C-alpha positions, -999 to 999 in steps of 0.1 A, spaced: 684 567 636 708 549 614 708 515 630 671 513 641 653 533 613 678 527 585 681 564 579 712 583 570 725 601 601 757 620 610 772 640 639 776 678 636 803 692 658 792 721 679 819 744 665 806 740 630 782 766 614 762 744 590 739 715 594 744 704 558 713 691 540 696 676 571 659 668 571 657 668 609 679 676 639 682 657 671 700 674 701 709 645 724 711 642 761 744 644 781 762 671 800 772 698 776 801 718 789 797 699 822 764 717 828 784 746 843 765 777 852 732 761 843 723 730 823 725 739 786 734 775 792 768 775 776 758 753 748 732 778 739 760 800 726 778 774 705 786 784 669 762 758 655 733 775 673 727 800 644 722 772 620 698 755 643 678 787 647 677 791 609 666 755 605 638 759 631 627 791 614 623 773 581 600 748 598 626 720 601 618 694 628 640 695 659 640 671 688 658 680 720 662 651 745 671 658 782 701 681 779 689 688 744 656 701 759 675 723 783 696 737 754 665 745 734 650 765 763 683 783 768 682 792 731 647 805 734 633 781 709 611 766 735 592 783 764 599 777 801 630 765 819 644 732 833 654 735 870 667 713 897 645 683 906 622 692 935 637 665 957 672 676 947 682 640 937 693 626 904 665 604 889 674 573 868 644 550 861 615 543 838 585 566 839 552 567 820 542 596 798 509 604 781 507 619 747 489 652 750 490 667 715 498 655 680 527 668 659 557 656 639 570 635 668 537 625 684 516 611 656 506 581 676 473 593 690 465 616 719 463 596 751 489 570 741 509 559 771 547 553 766 572 538 791 605 557 788 637 560 808 648 592 825 682 602 838 684 638 850 690 661 880 676 692 864 644 680 847 618 700 866 599 720 840 590 755 851 569 782 837 546 809 851 509 805 857 503 825 826 528 806 806 512 773 816 478 786 805 492 796 771 508 762 767 474 746 774 455 770 750 480 765 722 482 727 726 519 729 731 521 703 759 534 672 741 538 648 770 527 646 806 540 623 833 513 598 842 506 565 860 509 533 840 472 535 831 474 572 821 461 588 852 475 620 867 503 615 893 483 631 920 510 630 946 525 597 936 561 594 923 549 592 887 560 628 883 597 622 890 609 658 893 580 681 903 575 696 869 546 721 868 515 706 852 533 672 852 549 683 819 575 660 804 577 676 769 566 707 751 564 719 715 570 754 702 539 772 688 547 761 653 549 725 664 582 717 647 605 719 678 600 694 706 618 692 739 614 662 762 631 650 794 627 612 789 650 593 766 631 576 737 664 566 721 672 544 751 639 525 745 638 519 708 648 483 704 629 453 717 662 435 725 666 462 752 633 452 768 614 482 757 607 498 723 581 524 732 604 552 722 606 539 687 571 554 681 585 589 684 611 583 657 587 565 634 563 595 637 591 617 625 598 594 596 562 596 586 562 633 589 592 635 566 574 613 540 597 583 543 569 559 549 
């Protein structure tokens, strides 16, 4: 955020109880508490969680990436759960995702295709049949895994983990909290060979009125 967008950014230690005067919150990927018990489960009880809940309740934009997505579901800020990849292997490669709904982080046009890297073993999004229907009805599905041209995986390896409905990212009902498994921050500079992920952060910048 600081180096690519030129925005002020700072780390908030998980034992703190305040976010300061943040305009947005990004919960990054990684292995919080070693992913013991269940990915994101222990982090969901960190002292900073209360401040994150309050921030979300006030409509503040929150982005959870990979482990951050897992933490948001464990906190109950997002529906569903992230489970072990269907093939039980760690996946580390680029995938394609299609924008399914617009919001603070996805103001780049429904149907836009992004190439983004993934790196996860517990990225299989799961919800009940009823839960999936509600996500569809409420327009909460932010990203779906797709082929390069935007088609459905249809048995190909375009869906890297077996997520129900090919879901790669979801919003909460209020559309201010987004969780996604791919890593846009790892594809935000042209010098790295791919800057598709930059669109997500630029969308947030527009939403906050900085452009």
